[in-house]
C-alpha positions, 0 to 999 in steps of 0.5 A: 410696556405699560406700568401695569405690566411692570408691577412686581409679583408677590408670592405668599407661602402659607404654613399648614399645621403650625406647631409641628411636633408640638401638636396633641394628636400623639397624646391621644394614641399614647393614652389609648395604648396605656389604657389597653396595657392597663386592661391587659395587666388587670386581666392577667392579675385576675386570671392569676388569682382565680382558682383552676375550678373557677377558670374551668367554670368560666370557660364552660359558661362561655363555651357552652352557648357557642357549642349549642349555637354551632350544633343548632340547639340542644336536644334537651331544650331551647339553646336560648335558655342557656344564655339566660341569667340567674340560676346556679353559679357555673364558675363555682360548680366545678370546684364543688364537683371536685370536692364531692369527688374527693369525698366520694373517693375517700369514702370508697377507699374507707369502704374498700379497706373495711371490706378487705379487713373483713375478708381477711378476717373471714379468710383466716377464720375459715382457714382456722376452721379447716385446720381444726377439722384436719387436726380432729381427723388426725386425732381420730386416726391416732385413736383408731390406730391404737384401738386396731393395734393389739400391741398398742391397745393395752396402753390406750388409757395412757394415751390422752388426746384433745384439741386445745387452743394451741392445736392437737395435744397428745399426752403419754402418761405414766401408770404406777405399774407401767411407766414410760421410762426407767426410774430416774432415767431417760431410757424409754421402755420398749412399749413406749418406743412402739407408741412413739413410732406409730405416732411419728408415722401419723404426724407426717400426714399433716404439715403442722409443726410439733412441740414436745415437752417433758414433765415429772412429778413433784418428787425431788430427784436424787442428787440435790438441788445443785446437781442433776434435777427434775429439770434436766431429767424432763428435758432428757426425756423430751429429747429421747421421745423426739428421737423415737418419733424421728425413728418412727418416720416423722420428719425431724424438720417438723420439730420446733421446740423441745423443753423440760418443764419438771413439775411446773405444770402438773396434770393432777394438781391435787396430788403432785406425786401422782404418776400421771404427772410424769408424762410426755406432751406432744403438741401438733401446733396450729398456724397461729401458735406456730407463728407466735412461737416463731416470731416472738418466741412466746412461751406457750404453757404446753400441757396446761391448756384446757381442751376445747373439744367436748370429746376429749379423753378425760384424765385418769382417775386417782385411786386413793393415795397409792398414785395408781392411775386408772381410766 
């Protein structure tokens, strides 16, 4: 064996990638990850601080070209025009539209409220006009009834009817030689009962409620200020009239008030002792007066209200100082 074959064999090992985990490749990947996370959180912050109207505008801006491209173009023009810059800021359009819609809705609600109020007033006015017509018709029926009745015709001058702001007012007044009641008494005369019976039957033809008030003249009632006075006498006479109306056929539920006013509301203010001041006033109330009376108990000046219709029966004339009333 030669010397060449006996030389030792040397094996050299080469280390590749020397530095191992101390290399820089992982740092590049980490930097990419951090950058992506920063971009993600920045996007989240922008989305969280943007209004819903702006988000809808942005979505519409990006969705519209895609829809047009998928559909092969818009029917109103070239799809490329949608992708061009400039023009209206679409990210703000939706918010402006919503604001306009709110204002439009407010305006519509206001107009509807005004129209409803106007319709309610018109409906109330129409109802009051119809009610006034019914009361005027009732007035004519009572006048025709008195004129057609031989028993009642002699007393037509003592029966005064007119339309007031409270409703139909029916007043039965005294005459010197033909009083409704016995002197200083609440006892009705027979002919007064007949008049009240006829009126009671007619009043059932309408749904309106009724108020009664008794009145006296200014002559002081015998018995003194601390005894039985004109106040008690007028109230007793009003209640006596109420009873006769019911006997005549009027539904007692129609009566909502019976009062005695003594001489506080004179018919003839120039002569407080005139017999015409002694009277019974029956008011067929309209709905407005009835509601006011039932809701707050307001005191209505029955008998002092001026007539509203031009054809109301005039007050009896006064003949001198005798107190005799005549038509």
